[in-house]
Residue frames relative to the residue before (quaternion, step in Angstrom):
aa qw qx qy qz dx dy dz
M 1.0000 0.0000 0.0000 0.0000 0.00 0.00 0.00
N 0.5439 -0.6268 0.4530 0.3257 3.57 -1.04 0.81
Q 0.4914 -0.6958 0.4440 0.2778 3.58 -0.80 1.06
A 0.6396 0.5310 -0.3335 0.4447 3.60 0.99 -0.79
L 0.6347 0.5225 -0.3283 0.4651 3.56 1.04 -0.79
K 0.6370 0.5258 -0.3203 0.4638 3.55 0.98 -0.84
T 0.6235 0.5353 -0.3342 0.4616 3.58 1.00 -0.81
N 0.6559 0.5157 -0.3122 0.4544 3.58 0.90 -0.92
Q 0.6633 0.5136 -0.3112 0.4466 3.57 0.94 -0.85
W 0.6719 0.4649 -0.3062 0.4885 3.59 0.97 -0.75
E 0.6039 0.5426 -0.3655 0.4554 3.59 1.06 -0.63
E 0.6562 0.5021 -0.3062 0.4728 3.57 0.95 -0.87
S 0.6264 0.5461 -0.3365 0.4429 3.58 1.01 -0.79
Y 0.7085 0.4381 -0.2696 0.4831 3.60 0.88 -0.91
E 0.6101 0.5370 -0.3620 0.4564 3.59 1.08 -0.56
R 0.6432 0.4685 -0.3133 0.5183 3.59 1.23 -0.46
R 0.4246 -0.7326 0.4199 0.3268 3.58 1.40 0.00
E 0.2912 0.6942 -0.5718 0.3261 3.52 1.01 0.87
N 0.8191 0.1990 -0.1797 0.5071 3.56 -1.11 0.74
F 0.3837 0.6532 -0.5390 0.3682 3.58 1.08 0.70
V 0.1630 0.7933 -0.5533 0.1947 3.55 0.37 1.33
F 0.2317 -0.8321 0.4973 0.0817 3.56 -0.72 1.07
S 0.6688 0.4546 -0.3102 0.4997 3.61 1.17 -0.32
P 0.4971 -0.6450 0.4758 0.3324 3.62 -0.98 0.73
S 0.5429 -0.6122 0.4527 0.3544 3.57 -1.11 0.61
D 0.6148 -0.5693 0.3979 0.3736 3.56 -1.11 0.68
E 0.6999 0.4922 -0.2870 0.4307 3.58 0.92 -0.86
V 0.6100 0.5112 -0.3583 0.4880 3.61 1.13 -0.52
V 0.6179 0.5199 -0.3364 0.4844 3.59 1.03 -0.77
R 0.6522 0.5171 -0.3062 0.4621 3.56 0.97 -0.88
F 0.6466 0.5228 -0.3188 0.4549 3.59 0.93 -0.87
I 0.6882 0.4735 -0.2862 0.4693 3.58 0.81 -0.99
S 0.6873 0.4913 -0.2876 0.4512 3.57 0.92 -0.90
R 0.7069 0.4686 -0.2658 0.4583 3.59 0.99 -0.79
Y 0.8221 0.2873 -0.1068 0.4798 3.57 0.93 -0.90
L 0.7735 0.3332 -0.1855 0.5061 3.63 1.11 -0.53
R 0.7755 -0.2154 0.1917 0.5617 3.59 0.31 -1.22
K 0.1625 -0.7896 0.5888 0.0591 3.55 -0.98 0.92
R 0.3428 -0.7279 0.5567 0.2068 3.56 -0.87 0.98
V 0.0663 -0.8149 0.5758 -0.0021 3.57 -0.84 1.04
G 0.7801 0.1135 -0.0893 0.6088 3.57 1.29 0.16
L 0.7397 -0.4016 0.2740 0.4653 3.56 -1.26 0.02
S 0.8107 0.0862 -0.0350 0.5780 3.58 1.03 -0.73
D 0.5905 0.5797 -0.3524 0.4372 3.57 1.28 0.24
V 0.0095 -0.7831 0.6218 -0.0122 3.54 -1.00 0.90
I 0.2686 -0.7173 0.6160 0.1840 3.53 -1.32 0.42
D 0.3508 -0.7120 0.5660 0.2228 3.56 -0.89 0.93
M 0.3197 -0.7759 0.5185 0.1637 3.55 -0.71 1.12
Q 0.7544 0.1063 -0.1263 0.6353 3.55 1.34 0.00
S 0.6298 -0.5448 0.3766 0.4059 3.57 -1.16 0.42
E 0.8500 0.1348 -0.1347 0.4911 3.53 -1.15 0.78
A 0.2526 0.7780 -0.5329 0.2166 3.58 1.05 0.74
A 0.5911 0.5874 -0.3697 0.4110 3.57 1.07 -0.71
M 0.8530 0.0493 -0.1022 0.5094 3.54 -0.93 1.06
S 0.2280 0.7458 -0.5724 0.2532 3.57 1.05 0.75
K 0.4117 -0.6849 0.5411 0.2620 3.56 -1.04 0.77
V 0.0043 -0.8130 0.5781 -0.0696 3.56 -0.58 1.21
L 0.2290 -0.7695 0.5853 0.1128 3.57 -0.88 1.00
D 0.1811 -0.7193 0.6586 0.1267 3.54 -1.08 0.86
L 0.2093 -0.8018 0.5549 0.0736 3.55 -0.32 1.32
G 0.7883 0.0671 -0.1111 0.6014 3.56 -0.32 1.30
C 0.0713 0.8905 -0.4453 0.0605 3.54 0.90 1.04
G 0.3484 -0.7494 0.5049 0.2493 3.61 1.19 -0.20
I 0.7891 -0.2827 0.2145 0.5014 3.57 -0.93 -0.87
G 0.6759 -0.5803 0.2693 0.3658 3.58 1.24 0.29
R 0.3112 0.7886 -0.4987 0.1802 3.60 1.15 0.29
H 0.7131 0.4232 -0.2705 0.4892 3.61 0.99 -0.72
L 0.5476 0.5686 -0.3952 0.4698 3.57 1.22 -0.37
Y 0.6576 0.5118 -0.2999 0.4644 3.55 0.91 -0.96
F 0.6813 0.4871 -0.2972 0.4585 3.58 0.82 -1.00
G 0.6664 0.5181 -0.3077 0.4390 3.59 0.89 -0.91
E 0.6414 0.5170 -0.3221 0.4664 3.57 1.00 -0.80
T 0.6604 0.4939 -0.3215 0.4653 3.61 0.97 -0.77
M 0.6702 0.4721 -0.2927 0.4922 3.59 1.24 -0.38
G 0.5811 -0.6250 0.3608 0.3763 3.58 1.26 0.18
L 0.4950 0.6240 -0.4475 0.4067 3.58 1.20 0.51
D 0.4198 -0.6804 0.5434 0.2559 3.56 -1.20 0.57
M 0.0845 -0.8723 0.4816 -0.0093 3.55 0.11 1.36
Y 0.0673 -0.7560 0.6509 0.0148 3.52 -1.19 0.83
G 0.0824 -0.8150 0.5721 0.0413 3.56 -1.16 0.54
V 0.0951 -0.7434 0.6555 0.0933 3.52 -1.33 0.41
E 0.0167 0.8071 -0.5833 0.0900 3.55 -0.94 0.95
L 0.4960 -0.6949 0.4566 0.2503 3.55 -1.07 0.89
S 0.7181 0.4536 -0.2377 0.4713 3.60 1.11 -0.69
A 0.4260 -0.7044 0.5112 0.2471 3.59 -0.79 1.04
A 0.6225 0.5466 -0.3412 0.4442 3.59 1.04 -0.76
A 0.6699 0.4874 -0.2973 0.4746 3.58 0.97 -0.82
V 0.6360 0.5329 -0.3294 0.4506 3.59 0.97 -0.84
K 0.6218 0.5523 -0.3385 0.4402 3.59 0.99 -0.80
V 0.6778 0.4718 -0.2889 0.4843 3.58 0.92 -0.91
A 0.6460 0.5331 -0.3289 0.4362 3.60 0.92 -0.87
R 0.6601 0.4987 -0.3103 0.4682 3.59 0.97 -0.82
Q 0.6300 0.5194 -0.3343 0.4707 3.57 1.03 -0.73
W 0.6526 0.5270 -0.3106 0.4471 3.56 0.98 -0.88
L 0.6917 0.4531 -0.2926 0.4803 3.60 0.84 -0.89
S 0.5671 0.5863 -0.3814 0.4349 3.57 1.15 -0.53
S 0.6302 0.5434 -0.3319 0.4443 3.58 1.07 -0.72
L 0.6621 0.4689 -0.3005 0.5014 3.58 1.27 -0.34
G 0.5043 -0.6648 0.4124 0.3657 3.56 1.28 -0.10
V 0.3713 0.7155 -0.5048 0.3090 3.57 1.19 0.49
G 0.3318 -0.7894 0.4879 0.1697 3.57 -0.56 1.15
K 0.8472 0.1654 -0.1313 0.4874 3.54 -1.33 0.47
K 0.0298 -0.8455 0.5329 -0.0130 3.54 0.71 1.10
E 0.6203 0.5582 -0.3505 0.4253 3.59 1.08 -0.66
D 0.6691 0.4640 -0.2976 0.4984 3.60 1.23 -0.37
K 0.6848 0.4610 -0.2711 0.4951 3.58 1.29 -0.18
I 0.7761 0.2064 -0.0970 0.5879 3.58 1.12 -0.67
Y 0.1007 -0.8334 0.5434 -0.0031 3.55 -0.41 1.27
L 0.3622 -0.6633 0.6109 0.2358 3.49 -1.26 0.63
G 0.4526 0.6880 -0.4682 0.3202 3.58 -0.54 1.08
S 0.5970 -0.5820 0.4463 0.3250 3.51 -1.41 0.02
V 0.5774 -0.5707 0.4563 0.3642 3.54 -1.24 0.48
Q 0.6065 0.6011 -0.3433 0.3911 3.59 1.21 -0.43
E 0.7913 0.1420 -0.0729 0.5902 3.59 1.22 -0.33
L 0.0637 -0.8348 0.5468 -0.0072 3.55 0.10 1.30
P 0.4057 -0.7725 0.4469 0.1973 3.60 -0.84 1.00
W 0.5627 0.5829 -0.4053 0.4236 3.59 1.01 0.74
R 0.5718 -0.6047 0.4378 0.3401 3.54 -1.19 0.58
D 0.6901 -0.4640 0.3640 0.4195 3.55 -1.34 0.26
N 0.8620 0.1129 -0.0978 0.4845 3.57 -1.16 0.78
F 0.3013 0.7881 -0.4917 0.2153 3.60 1.10 0.62
F 0.7791 0.3696 -0.1747 0.4752 3.59 0.95 -0.88
D 0.4473 -0.6603 0.5402 0.2683 3.51 -1.23 0.68
H 0.7970 -0.0113 0.0560 0.6012 3.58 1.03 -0.84
V 0.1715 -0.7599 0.6189 0.1007 3.55 -1.31 0.43
L 0.0380 -0.7674 0.6379 0.0524 3.56 -1.17 0.64
S 0.0150 -0.7900 0.6127 -0.0182 3.54 -1.19 0.57
D 0.1099 -0.8339 0.5409 0.0007 3.57 -0.35 1.29
S 0.8577 -0.1059 0.0451 0.5011 3.59 -0.65 1.18
V 0.4630 0.6908 -0.4219 0.3611 3.57 1.00 0.87
L 0.7361 0.4607 -0.2571 0.4240 3.60 0.64 -1.10
D 0.6573 0.4687 -0.3161 0.4984 3.59 1.25 -0.20
S 0.6254 0.5227 -0.3331 0.4740 3.58 1.30 0.13
M 0.6817 0.3775 -0.2760 0.5627 3.56 1.12 0.79
N 0.6321 -0.4989 0.4117 0.4267 3.55 -1.25 0.25
I 0.6077 -0.5955 0.3831 0.3596 3.57 -1.10 0.69
D 0.6210 0.5390 -0.3650 0.4367 3.62 1.06 -0.58
I 0.6358 0.4978 -0.3237 0.4932 3.59 1.10 -0.68
A 0.6332 0.5246 -0.3258 0.4665 3.59 1.01 -0.83
S 0.6409 0.5265 -0.3219 0.4565 3.58 1.00 -0.80
D 0.6270 0.5108 -0.3268 0.4891 3.58 1.04 -0.77
G 0.6483 0.5310 -0.3123 0.4474 3.56 1.00 -0.85
I 0.6463 0.5059 -0.3208 0.4728 3.59 1.01 -0.78
S 0.6116 0.5404 -0.3483 0.4610 3.59 1.04 -0.71
E 0.6603 0.4904 -0.2989 0.4839 3.57 1.04 -0.76
V 0.6088 0.5330 -0.3504 0.4716 3.60 1.05 -0.70
V 0.6382 0.5219 -0.3195 0.4671 3.58 0.94 -0.89
R 0.6609 0.5232 -0.3111 0.4391 3.59 0.96 -0.83
V 0.7801 0.3719 -0.1964 0.4632 3.60 0.79 -1.01
L 0.6464 0.5193 -0.3197 0.4586 3.61 1.23 -0.31
K 0.4791 -0.6762 0.4842 0.2806 3.55 -0.92 0.94
P 0.5633 -0.5633 0.4673 0.3834 3.61 -1.10 0.57
G 0.7658 0.2999 -0.2525 0.5098 3.55 -0.86 0.97
G 0.5417 0.6265 -0.4003 0.3921 3.59 1.26 -0.23
L 0.4428 -0.7025 0.5019 0.2418 3.55 -1.20 0.61
F 0.1126 -0.7651 0.6322 0.0479 3.53 -1.19 0.71
Y 0.0873 -0.7781 0.6214 0.0278 3.57 -0.70 1.16
C 0.1687 0.7581 -0.6250 0.0785 3.57 -1.06 0.79
N 0.1674 -0.7624 0.6065 0.1513 3.55 -1.29 0.20
L 0.1781 -0.7995 0.5737 0.0065 3.53 -1.12 0.84
I 0.4946 -0.6900 0.4475 0.2813 3.56 -0.97 0.85
A 0.1559 -0.7733 0.6103 0.0728 3.54 -1.17 0.71
E 0.0035 -0.7704 0.6375 0.0004 3.53 -1.24 0.60
K 0.2616 -0.7597 0.5744 0.1561 3.57 -1.10 0.69
N 0.4190 -0.6877 0.5310 0.2639 3.55 -1.13 0.67
S 0.7514 -0.4116 0.2633 0.4434 3.56 -1.28 0.01
A 0.6580 0.4968 -0.3043 0.4771 3.58 1.21 -0.47
G 0.5513 -0.6346 0.3800 0.3860 3.58 1.27 -0.08
D 0.5314 0.6116 -0.4109 0.4181 3.57 1.29 0.22
F 0.5432 -0.6143 0.4533 0.3494 3.57 -1.14 0.61
F 0.3468 -0.7277 0.5677 0.1672 3.52 -1.07 0.93
G 0.1449 -0.8280 0.5392 0.0523 3.60 -0.85 0.94
G 0.4971 0.6792 -0.4107 0.3506 3.57 1.18 0.46
E 0.4770 -0.6509 0.5141 0.2906 3.55 -1.33 -0.33
K 0.1012 -0.7724 0.6252 0.0473 3.54 -1.23 0.63
I 0.3798 -0.6619 0.5827 0.2796 3.53 -1.30 0.34
V 0.4433 -0.7026 0.4912 0.2617 3.57 -0.77 1.04
N 0.1002 -0.8201 0.5622 0.0358 3.59 -0.77 1.03
T 0.5131 0.5945 -0.4451 0.4303 3.58 1.26 0.18
Q 0.6770 -0.5026 0.3358 0.4198 3.59 -1.21 0.33
H 0.6649 0.4847 -0.3028 0.4810 3.57 0.99 -0.84
E 0.8430 -0.0315 -0.0476 0.5348 3.58 -0.65 1.22
K 0.1639 0.8367 -0.5078 0.1234 3.56 1.16 0.62
G 0.8163 0.2667 -0.2180 0.4637 3.54 -1.02 0.93
T 0.5838 0.5692 -0.3861 0.4314 3.60 1.23 -0.16
V 0.5440 -0.6138 0.4687 0.3279 3.55 -1.32 0.31
Q 0.0949 -0.7474 0.6521 0.0842 3.55 -1.13 0.75
S 0.1123 -0.8099 0.5756 0.0061 3.54 -0.50 1.26
Y 0.2150 -0.8034 0.5489 0.0835 3.57 -0.60 1.20
F 0.2527 -0.8021 0.5340 0.0871 3.54 -1.08 0.81
D 0.1022 -0.7148 0.6862 0.0876 3.48 -1.24 0.77
K 0.7318 -0.4345 0.2736 0.4482 3.58 -1.28 0.16
N 0.6418 0.5364 -0.3312 0.4367 3.60 0.95 -0.80
K 0.6583 0.5063 -0.3013 0.4685 3.57 0.97 -0.86
I 0.6222 0.5295 -0.3255 0.4760 3.58 1.08 -0.74
D 0.6584 0.5099 -0.3088 0.4594 3.57 0.89 -0.93
N 0.6629 0.5183 -0.3075 0.4444 3.58 0.92 -0.89
L 0.6959 0.4891 -0.2741 0.4487 3.56 1.02 -0.79
F 0.8351 0.2916 -0.0964 0.4563 3.58 0.91 -0.89
S 0.6327 0.6303 -0.3545 0.2770 3.59 0.88 -0.88
N 0.6059 0.5779 -0.3750 0.3979 3.63 1.06 -0.48
N 0.8094 0.2940 -0.1082 0.4968 3.56 1.04 -0.78
F 0.7661 0.3092 -0.1600 0.5402 3.59 1.24 -0.25
D 0.3026 -0.6638 0.6434 0.2321 3.49 -1.37 0.44
F 0.4216 -0.7035 0.5122 0.2551 3.56 -1.02 0.80
V 0.2219 -0.7564 0.6053 0.1103 3.56 -0.77 1.10
S 0.7839 -0.0730 0.0911 0.6098 3.55 1.01 -0.89
L 0.0251 0.7670 -0.6406 0.0271 3.57 -1.07 0.82
E 0.0612 0.8162 -0.5642 0.1082 3.56 -0.39 1.26
M 0.2325 -0.7223 0.6297 0.1663 3.53 -1.22 0.60
H 0.0918 -0.7784 0.6204 0.0287 3.57 -0.67 1.12
C 0.0080 0.8247 -0.5635 0.0474 3.58 -0.58 1.12
I 0.1954 -0.7439 0.6299 0.1079 3.50 -1.29 0.58
E 0.1062 -0.7788 0.6164 0.0477 3.56 -0.83 1.01
N 0.3588 -0.7321 0.5452 0.1950 3.53 -0.86 1.05
A 0.3262 -0.7877 0.4929 0.1737 3.57 -0.41 1.21
L 0.6385 0.5401 -0.3328 0.4358 3.59 1.20 -0.34
N 0.8363 0.1496 -0.0579 0.5243 3.59 0.82 -0.94
G 0.5446 -0.6585 0.3832 0.3506 3.57 1.25 0.08
G 0.4004 0.7283 -0.4715 0.2949 3.58 1.24 0.15
W 0.1693 -0.7852 0.5927 0.0592 3.55 -1.19 0.65
S 0.0722 0.7643 -0.6399 0.0331 3.56 -1.07 0.78
G 0.0225 0.8229 -0.5662 0.0417 3.54 -1.08 0.63
R 0.1302 -0.7623 0.6272 0.0926 3.53 -1.35 0.36
W 0.3746 -0.6672 0.5997 0.2341 3.50 -1.21 0.74
H 0.1086 -0.7693 0.6266 0.0606 3.57 -1.01 0.84
L 0.0755 -0.8309 0.5498 -0.0395 3.54 -0.59 1.22
V 0.0489 -0.7151 0.6939 0.0690 3.52 -1.20 0.72
L 0.0506 -0.8237 0.5621 -0.0555 3.55 -0.59 1.22
R 0.2312 -0.7537 0.5963 0.1514 3.55 -1.16 0.57
R 0.4562 -0.7047 0.4813 0.2520 3.54 -0.79 1.09
K 0.4196 -0.7161 0.5042 0.2386 3.58 -0.80 1.04
């Protein structure tokens, strides 16, 4: 799919205020609390690793900045990149409310395929529901960029959508979204083989979980892979 067309579709999605989510995802909170910094009081935190305070953390596909905001309140040095200009505008306004200076140097408008930071700049990277919203070739380019900007030994959290076929096997293909929400964008589904192909050359798996929800009323099923990876 043409990258410019994809950009237009995501711009339209954010202009409709889809994905205007203000609370951090439970799994991003869990990742930060388990591996980086854990809040144990109103103003008290425990570093889960040495020098966690003010670690440089990239939110790949940061949207309107919900995880940037949360990370900053946890004492992390947060950066973001996002494809939608409308989302970047809101994210910069949000971080401005925290007194974070030079928001334009912390939150960039751009693609995962070309990150504007030097090699080994980040201590850790997170990406929530992003790498499955593009063609696999674009996601692969994005992972190459993550490998470039992430320090060896740094952690990378991401999650990816899963779907099962009629035989109960995981589907690893791609679809174009035809519902109103995110209409026209790519939805890339992941099975274990696709995950291994995307990550195993450059990362060690720290954690790989499948979280699924089954609808007890109609039998519907939805799921997401949750990954914590360590840069080799």
